[in-house]
ZAMARGU-4260 file (C-alpha; in steps of 0.2 Angstrom, whole numbers, plus 5000, padded with zeros to 4 digits):
<rodrens>
0) 5000/5000/5000 | 5007/5017/4995 | 4993/5026/5002 | 5000/5041/5010 | 4983/5047/5010
5) 4982/5038/5027 | 4995/5051/5034 | 4982/5064/5030 | 4970/5055/5042 | 4982/5061/5056
10) 4980/5079/5053 | 4961/5077/5050 | 4958/5067/5066 | 4966/5080/5077 | 4954/5093/5072
15) 4938/5083/5070 | 4938/5076/5088 | 4935/5059/5095 | 4920/5048/5093 | 4914/5032/5101
20) 4925/5018/5107 | 4929/5004/5095 | 4918/4989/5096 | 4921/4976/5110 | 4931/4961/5108
25) 4925/4950/5093 | 4917/4933/5096 | 4925/4920/5085 | 4910/4912/5077 | 4913/4898/5064
30) 4910/4911/5051 | 4924/4921/5057 | 4935/4906/5060 | 4934/4902/5042 | 4939/4919/5037
35) 4953/4919/5049 | 4960/4902/5041 | 4960/4911/5024 | 4968/4926/5031 | 4981/4917/5041
40) 4986/4906/5026 | 4988/4921/5015 | 4998/4931/5028 | 5010/4916/5031 | 5013/4914/5012
45) 5028/4924/5009 | 5025/4935/4994 | 5040/4947/4995 | 5048/4950/4978 | 5065/4942/4983
50) 5060/4925/4989 | 5041/4924/4989 | 5027/4919/4977 | 5011/4928/4973 | 5007/4914/4961
55) 5007/4902/4976 | 4995/4914/4986 | 4984/4916/4971 | 4983/4897/4969 | 4978/4895/4987
60) 4964/4908/4985 | 4958/4899/4969 | 4957/4883/4978 | 4946/4890/4991 | 4935/4898/4977
65) 4933/4882/4968 | 4928/4873/4985 | 4915/4886/4987 | 4907/4882/4970 | 4915/4893/4957
70) 4918/4884/4940 | 4934/4884/4932 | 4927/4896/4919 | 4924/4909/4933 | 4943/4909/4939
75) 4958/4915/4929 | 4975/4912/4936 | 4988/4921/4927 | 5007/4924/4926 | 5020/4927/4913
80) 5035/4915/4908 | 5048/4927/4914 | 5040/4931/4930 | 5032/4914/4935 | 5031/4919/4954
85) 5022/4935/4952 | 5006/4929/4946 | 4988/4933/4951 | 4970/4929/4950 | 4954/4936/4943
90) 4937/4928/4949 | 4920/4932/4943 | 4902/4931/4951 | 4890/4934/4937 | 4876/4946/4940
95) 4858/4943/4935 | 4856/4960/4925 | 4868/4961/4911 | 4862/4980/4908 | 4871/4984/4924
100) 4890/4986/4922 | 4901/4975/4934 | 4911/4981/4949 | 4929/4976/4953 | 4937/4972/4969
105) 4955/4975/4968 | 4969/4970/4980 | 4987/4966/4980 | 4996/4950/4986 | 5014/4956/4987
110) 5021/4963/5002 | 5036/4974/5007 | 5052/4965/5011 | 5054/4960/5030 | 5070/4953/5037
115) 5068/4941/5052 | 5083/4948/5061 | 5075/4966/5062 | 5058/4960/5068 | 5053/4955/5086
120) 5043/4941/5079 | 5044/4930/5063 | 5037/4942/5050 | 5029/4928/5040 | 5021/4919/5055
125) 5004/4926/5060 | 5006/4929/5079 | 4991/4934/5090 | 4997/4945/5104 | 4985/4955/5115
130) 4973/4964/5104 | 4983/4963/5088 | 4988/4951/5074 | 5007/4953/5070 | 5015/4949/5053
135) 5021/4957/5037 | 5005/4960/5026 | 4993/4960/5041 | 4987/4977/5035 | 4995/4980/5018
140) 4987/4973/5008 | 4982/4955/5014 | 4969/4962/5025 | 4959/4969/5010 | 4964/4954/4999
145) 4958/4941/5012 | 4942/4951/5015 | 4938/4952/4996 | 4942/4934/4994 | 4931/4929/5009
150) 4917/4939/5003 | 4917/4930/4986 | 4917/4914/4995 | 4902/4919/5006 | 4892/4926/4991
155) 4894/4909/4983 | 4891/4897/4997 | 4876/4908/5003 | 4868/4907/4986 | 4868/4926/4984
160) 4863/4931/4967 | 4869/4949/4964 | 4861/4960/4951 | 4878/4967/4946 | 4892/4956/4941
165) 4906/4956/4955 | 4924/4954/4949 | 4939/4951/4960 | 4957/4954/4955 | 4971/4950/4966
170) 4988/4955/4959 | 5007/4956/4962 | 5020/4970/4960 | 5012/4984/4969 | 5025/4986/4981
175) 5041/4986/4970 | 5043/4998/4956 | 5054/4987/4945 | 5044/4971/4948 | 5031/4964/4936
180) 5015/4972/4940 | 4999/4961/4938 | 4987/4976/4938 | 4996/4984/4924 | 4997/4968/4914
185) 4979/4965/4916 | 4975/4983/4910 | 4986/4981/4895 | 4982/4963/4890 | 4966/4958/4898
190) 4955/4974/4899 | 4939/4965/4895 | 4942/4953/4909 | 4943/4966/4922 | 4931/4979/4914
195) 4920/4987/4927 | 4910/5003/4930 | 4921/5006/4945 | 4933/4997/4957 | 4936/4997/4976
200) 4954/4996/4981 | 4965/5000/4996 | 4969/5018/5001 | 4954/5022/5011 | 4952/5017/5029
205) 4949/5025/5046 | 4959/5032/5061 | 4959/5027/5079 | 4966/5038/5093 | 4979/5032/5106
210) 4964/5025/5116 | 4957/5015/5102 | 4943/5027/5099 | 4937/5029/5081 | 4940/5047/5074
215) 4935/5047/5056 | 4933/5037/5040 | 4941/5041/5024 | 4938/5036/5006 | 4953/5038/4993
220) 4947/5047/4978 | 4962/5050/4967 | 4981/5048/4969 | 4997/5055/4963 | 5008/5046/4950
225) 5025/5040/4957 | 5039/5043/4944 | 5058/5042/4946 | 5070/5052/4937 | 5089/5050/4935
230) 5101/5065/4936 | 5118/5062/4928 | 5133/5073/4928 | 5149/5067/4918 | 5166/5074/4917
235) 5183/5069/4911 | 5190/5069/4928 | 5208/5069/4932 | 5220/5068/4947 | 5213/5075/4964
240) 5229/5084/4967 | 5224/5097/4954 | 5206/5100/4957 | 5196/5112/4945 | 5179/5120/4948
245) 5171/5109/4934 | 5167/5094/4945 | 5153/5081/4942 | 5149/5080/4960 | 5147/5099/4962
250) 5137/5100/4946 | 5125/5087/4953 | 5124/5095/4970 | 5120/5111/4962 | 5106/5103/4952
255) 5099/5094/4967 | 5100/5110/4977 | 5089/5118/4963 | 5077/5103/4965 | 5076/5106/4984
260) 5072/5125/4981 | 5059/5122/4968 | 5040/5123/4972 | 5028/5116/4960 | 5012/5127/4958
265) 4997/5124/4970 | 4983/5115/4961 | 4966/5107/4967 | 4956/5093/4961 | 4937/5091/4966
270) 4943/5079/4980 | 4957/5090/4987 | 4945/5105/4986 | 4932/5096/4996 | 4945/5090/5008
275) 4952/5107/5011 | 4935/5115/5012 | 4930/5103/5026 | 4947/5106/5035 | 4946/5125/5034
280) 4930/5124/5044 | 4938/5113/5058 | 4955/5121/5059 | 4956/5137/5070 | 4964/5153/5063
285) 4977/5157/5056 | 4978/5140/5047 | 4959/5139/5043 | 4959/5157/5036 | 4975/5153/5026
290) 4966/5137/5018 | 4951/5148/5013 | 4962/5161/5005 | 4972/5148/4996 | 4956/5140/4990
295) 4951/5157/4983 | 4968/5161/4976 | 4980/5146/4973 | 4994/5159/4970 | 4993/5166/4988
300) 5011/5163/4993 | 5009/5168/5011 | 4994/5156/5013 | 5003/5142/5005 | 5018/5144/5016
305) 5008/5143/5032 | 4998/5128/5026 | 5014/5120/5019 | 5022/5119/5036 | 5012/5102/5037
310) 5022/5091/5026 | 5007/5081/5021 | 4996/5096/5017 | 5011/5103/5007 | 5012/5087/4996
315) 4993/5087/4994 | 4994/5104/4986 | 5006/5100/4972 | 5018/5089/4963 | 5034/5086/4974
320) 5051/5079/4969 | 5065/5074/4981 | 5082/5066/4980 | 5082/5048/4987 | 5098/5040/4980
325) 5116/5046/4976 | 5131/5038/4968 | 5147/5047/4963 | 5166/5045/4959 | 5177/5030/4956
330) 5192/5032/4967 | 5197/5042/4983 | 5212/5051/4974 | 5203/5055/4957 | 5191/5068/4952
335) 5174/5061/4949 | 5170/5056/4931 | 5152/5052/4935 | 5139/5057/4948 | 5121/5051/4948
340) 5105/5054/4959 | 5088/5047/4959 | 5074/5060/4961 | 5057/5053/4966 | 5042/5063/4961
345) 5024/5062/4966 | 5015/5070/4951 | 4998/5079/4954 | 4983/5072/4945 | 4982/5078/4927
350) 5001/5083/4926 | 5011/5071/4915 | 5028/5063/4917 | 5034/5073/4902 | 5029/5090/4909
355) 5038/5086/4925 | 5053/5080/4916 | 5054/5097/4906 | 5053/5106/4923 | 5067/5096/4931
360) 5078/5098/4915 | 5075/5117/4916 | 5080/5119/4934 | 5094/5106/4933 | 5103/5117/4920
365) 5113/5112/4905 | 5127/5102/4914 | 5116/5089/4921 | 5106/5076/4910 | 5089/5072/4917
370) 5079/5057/4911 | 5063/5048/4916 | 5066/5030/4923 | 5057/5015/4917 | 5043/5010/4921
375) 5034/5026/4916 | 5017/5027/4925 | 5002/5034/4916 | 4995/5051/4920 | 4985/5051/4936
380) 4966/5053/4932 | 4956/5058/4948 | 4939/5049/4949 | 4923/5059/4951 | 4916/5063/4969
385) 4901/5052/4962 | 4886/5051/4974 | 4882/5033/4967 | 4899/5028/4975 | 4900/5039/4991
390) 4882/5037/4995 | 4882/5019/4999 | 4899/5021/5008 | 4890/5033/5020 | 4874/5024/5022
395) 4883/5007/5026 | 4895/5017/5038 | 4880/5024/5047 | 4875/5006/5051 | 4892/5000/5056
400) 4901/5016/5062 | 4887/5028/5068 | 4891/5046/5069 | 4908/5045/5060 | 4912/5058/5047
405) 4918/5051/5030 | 4931/5062/5021 | 4936/5061/5003 | 4955/5061/5002 | 4968/5061/4988
410) 4983/5050/4991 | 5000/5058/4990 | 5007/5041/4987 | 5002/5029/4973 | 4992/5012/4971
415) 4989/5001/4957 | 4973/5010/4954 | 4982/5022/4942 | 4983/5008/4929 | 4964/5004/4930
420) 4960/5023/4929 | 4971/5024/4913 | 4958/5012/4904 | 4943/5021/4911 | 4939/5012/4927
425) 4937/5024/4941 | 4945/5017/4957 | 4940/5022/4975 | 4950/5017/4991 | 4937/5010/5002
430) 4935/5015/5020 | 4932/5003/5034 | 4949/4997/5040 | 4954/5007/5056 | 4972/5010/5060
435) 4981/5017/5075 | 4989/5034/5075 | 5006/5026/5071 | 4998/5017/5056 | 5002/5000/5063
440) 5020/4998/5056 | 5014/4997/5038 | 5030/4996/5027 | 5040/4995/5043 | 5044/4984/5057
445) 5032/4973/5067 | 5017/4977/5056 | 5001/4973/5065 | 4982/4975/5064 | 4969/4976/5078
450) 4958/4961/5079 | 4943/4972/5081 | 4948/4982/5066 | 4950/4967/5055 | 4933/4959/5059
455) 4924/4976/5058 | 4931/4980/5041 | 4926/4963/5035 | 4908/4965/5040 | 4908/4983/5033
460) 4915/4979/5017 | 4904/4964/5014 | 4889/4974/5017 | 4896/4988/5006 | 4899/4976/4991
465) 4881/4970/4993 | 4875/4988/4993 | 4883/4991/4976 | 4879/4974/4969 | 4860/4974/4973
</rodrens>
């Protein structure tokens, strides 16, 4: 999960106050025990890019779907010859009304690397401790992948006949830029297989305070595009005993200093405008006033400077670029012949990789070459704040989480949703999975999920899918 939209929840929660305490401890009914078995198997199947296998995890889910009654024709397991371990699965529950377009449930099976020596517990053994389940992927994204797969099993075994066709796509490659990406592959090679009116994905959620009280729900409506660029300075070099100003390291440093000092212009999507409008009413002066001024005039530099003291709000307002990797020189006693840096950009919806490249080339100057790294992501296309999508989210939330506000957020990170949006499928990060204020170790050490949060999310998302499917 690259949803830094979750970080926005921290700032929102601080100003929106605290709401009722999370539900009491869950009763492990046979129904929940069956879900836990699926979830545990998925979490304990290593799907990291180095040694894991998404193909194995997809096969395990496929076996459970077949046992529930899905025909072979309803399940597509896919991989490519040069990436046999990075496969995925698409499953389909046909709807009764062919005039209604399908919906798609999207989740990713792969996880961020986790080294046993760094963790308190084995990262690929699901460990129940206190109120939490610990392991890599307990949140990102195997909670959602397991909930979607479990819902498909329950729909089939209960005899549920949806009006709208429900599709499930579990893919690999979301967490690693250079890896084979199953969502991208499906969008390019099997668009008809995943064609849908809309998709539900990771990226939304909910926020708990330090006492475990629910504070708010969030739906991700749009995201930035992640793109890496290489800065390269070259030089004939020479002996270090006779230095000259024309030095590849200095040239690169000057270019990176220019990147650090550059601010991309403030922009708004419908989502971020709605988010900042809501925030302005809850935040006291002077920040609330500054937000209102910036909404009225995106070129108000003083308002921008005040709001941008919060790093996440700063990133929500614009494209951002930052140096993340450096390599230079070839010997201690030689002038550098080559210096390179990776600059990671998060590109605002509607702006292109090429436009950002042109800006970076301009500010880097003529002595540094700037190129866009493969893979090149598509332009981020923000979905609409569609009442047909947000309405059921709010209605089902009123039943499961009464009194909780639901905010639309744009992720400053990136998910696989960007590949679906490129072929015309709007993607929404579904709410329902509540995380602690420290975001539960996602992408870090000792990742965990609250047991209540997991089972509450399962119940909410199951009802939400049925609300859309009819």
